[in-house]
Structures are given as C-alpha cells and as structure tokens.
C-alpha positions in Angstrom: 0.0 0.0 0.0 2.8 2.4 0.9 4.4 1.8 -2.6 1.1 2.5 -4.3 0.8 5.7 -2.4 4.3 6.7 -3.4 3.5 6.0 -7.1 0.3 8.2 -6.9 2.3 11.0 -5.3 5.0 10.8 -8.0 2.4 10.8 -10.8 0.7 13.8 -9.2 3.9 15.7 -8.9 4.8 14.9 -12.5 1.4 16.1 -13.7 1.7 19.4 -11.8 5.3 20.1 -13.1 4.5 19.0 -16.7 3.9 22.1 -18.7 5.8 24.5 -16.5 8.2 25.6 -19.2 5.3 26.1 -21.6 3.6 28.3 -19.1 6.8 30.3 -18.5 7.2 30.8 -22.3 3.7 32.1 -22.7 3.5 35.8 -23.2 5.2 38.6 -25.0 9.0 39.0 -25.2 11.1 41.8 -26.5 14.4 41.3 -28.2 17.4 41.9 -25.9 20.2 40.9 -28.4 20.8 38.7 -31.4 24.2 37.2 -32.3 25.2 35.6 -35.6 28.4 34.8 -37.4 29.8 37.5 -39.6 31.9 37.1 -42.8 35.0 36.7 -40.5 33.3 33.6 -38.9 33.2 35.3 -35.5 29.9 35.9 -33.6 28.6 39.5 -33.8 25.7 41.3 -32.3 23.2 42.6 -34.8 21.6 46.1 -34.2 17.9 45.1 -34.2 14.7 45.0 -32.3 11.9 42.5 -32.2 8.9 40.8 -30.6 8.2 37.2 -29.8 4.8 36.0 -28.7 3.8 32.5 -27.3 0.1 32.0 -26.7 -1.3 29.5 -24.1 -3.1 27.6 -26.9 0.2 26.8 -28.8 0.5 29.6 -31.3 3.7 31.6 -31.8 4.7 34.8 -33.7 8.1 36.4 -34.2 9.2 39.7 -35.8 12.8 41.0 -36.0 13.9 44.2 -37.7 17.5 45.2 -38.3 17.9 48.9 -37.7 20.5 49.3 -40.5 20.1 46.3 -42.8 23.0 45.4 -44.9 23.5 42.8 -47.5 24.9 39.8 -45.5 24.9 36.1 -45.7 22.4 34.1 -43.8 23.6 32.9 -40.4 23.4 29.3 -41.7 21.9 27.5 -44.6 18.4 28.7 -43.9 17.4 32.3 -44.7 14.9 33.7 -42.1 14.8 37.4 -43.1 14.4 39.5 -46.2 15.6 43.1 -46.5 16.6 43.1 -42.8 13.1 42.0 -41.6 11.9 38.7 -40.3 8.3 37.9 -39.7 6.6 34.5 -39.2 3.9 32.8 -37.3 2.5 29.3 -36.6 2.3 26.8 -33.8 4.8 25.4 -31.3 5.3 22.3 -29.2 7.6 22.2 -26.2 9.8 19.2 -25.1 10.7 20.2 -21.6 13.0 17.3 -21.0 15.2 18.3 -24.0 14.7 22.0 -23.4 13.5 22.5 -27.0 10.5 23.7 -28.8 9.5 23.1 -32.4 8.1 26.0 -34.3 5.8 24.9 -37.2 5.7 27.8 -39.6 2.3 28.5 -41.0 3.1 31.9 -42.6 6.3 33.9 -43.2 7.8 36.8 -45.1 10.4 34.3 -46.4 7.9 32.0 -48.1 10.2 28.9 -48.3 9.9 28.6 -44.5 6.1 28.0 -44.7 5.3 24.4 -43.7 8.7 23.8 -42.1 9.3 22.6 -38.5 12.1 24.6 -36.9 13.5 23.0 -33.8 15.0 25.4 -31.2 16.9 24.9 -28.0 15.9 27.3 -25.2 17.2 28.3 -21.7 14.8 30.1 -19.3 16.3 32.2 -16.5 14.4 34.7 -14.5 13.0 37.2 -17.1 15.2 36.1 -20.0 14.8 33.5 -22.7 17.8 32.5 -24.8 17.0 30.6 -28.1 19.4 28.8 -30.4 19.0 26.7 -33.5 19.5 22.9 -32.8 21.1 22.6 -36.2 24.9 22.1 -36.1 25.3 24.2 -39.2 23.6 27.3 -37.7 25.5 29.3 -35.0 23.1 32.2 -34.1 21.5 32.8 -30.8 19.0 35.4 -29.6 17.9 36.6 -26.1 14.5 37.8 -25.3 13.3 39.6 -22.2 9.8 39.5 -20.8 7.7 42.6 -21.3 
C-alpha cells in the first residue's frame, strides 16, 4: 500500500510540473540581443529590435527588424529574413526534457519557410529566454526579455 501511495504521489507531482516551461514561455518577449556569425566567422551582435509571442493555446509569432540592414549572408543554410526584416507565425510544441520547442511555420515573409518545422533549444532564466538553433550548421543565438 505504501508503494502504491508513493506512485500516486510521483504521478501527481509529474502532472503538476508538466507544462511549467510552456507556461513560462507564454506571453510577449522583447528582443534583448541577437548574435550571428559574420563574414569573418566570428559571432557579432546585430543592431535590431523585435517581438516574440507565445500564446497559451500553442501559437507563436516572431518579428525582428534590423535597424540598419546590410547585405549579408544568412547565419546558416536557412534564410529567415528578407531586407533586414523577419516575420513568421505558426504553432509550437515544447519538449521540456530536451529544453527544446519546435516552431511549425504557417506563414512567413520568407515563403520557403512555410510548412517547415524549426526545432529550437531554449534556456529560461528569471526574465530572460535564450533561443538557439538545434542545427549544427547554424550558429546564431538570440535573447528575449519578458515585457
């Protein structure tokens, strides 16, 4: 009986903690900084601003605007912006154990992103969210701060 009670308690704790990261992601985030590799191969901060929104029902939207866009290579094989502006929306699913979320793009300024699943690693700390690509050929990272 004691073992059965312990199992019920563990299941109850797991049910309560499941979804905590998703709940912490929910809301509006403003862009704190974005780093991507430059032509020299070194990581550089990009002068930009942006907004990231996660809704409780699993929808997501992101917009990033470079203040002084310049012709530059994408920060990996995938192009996410056009003319210094990135805009996309869709749905997301969180894998709390892996600390990743997958963004399923339903609409985007860069149309070849539509229909793609973009897996992202994340770190949550206090009021900051750091997001990176999970692809080994992409070396950008971005930090968001809660509004």
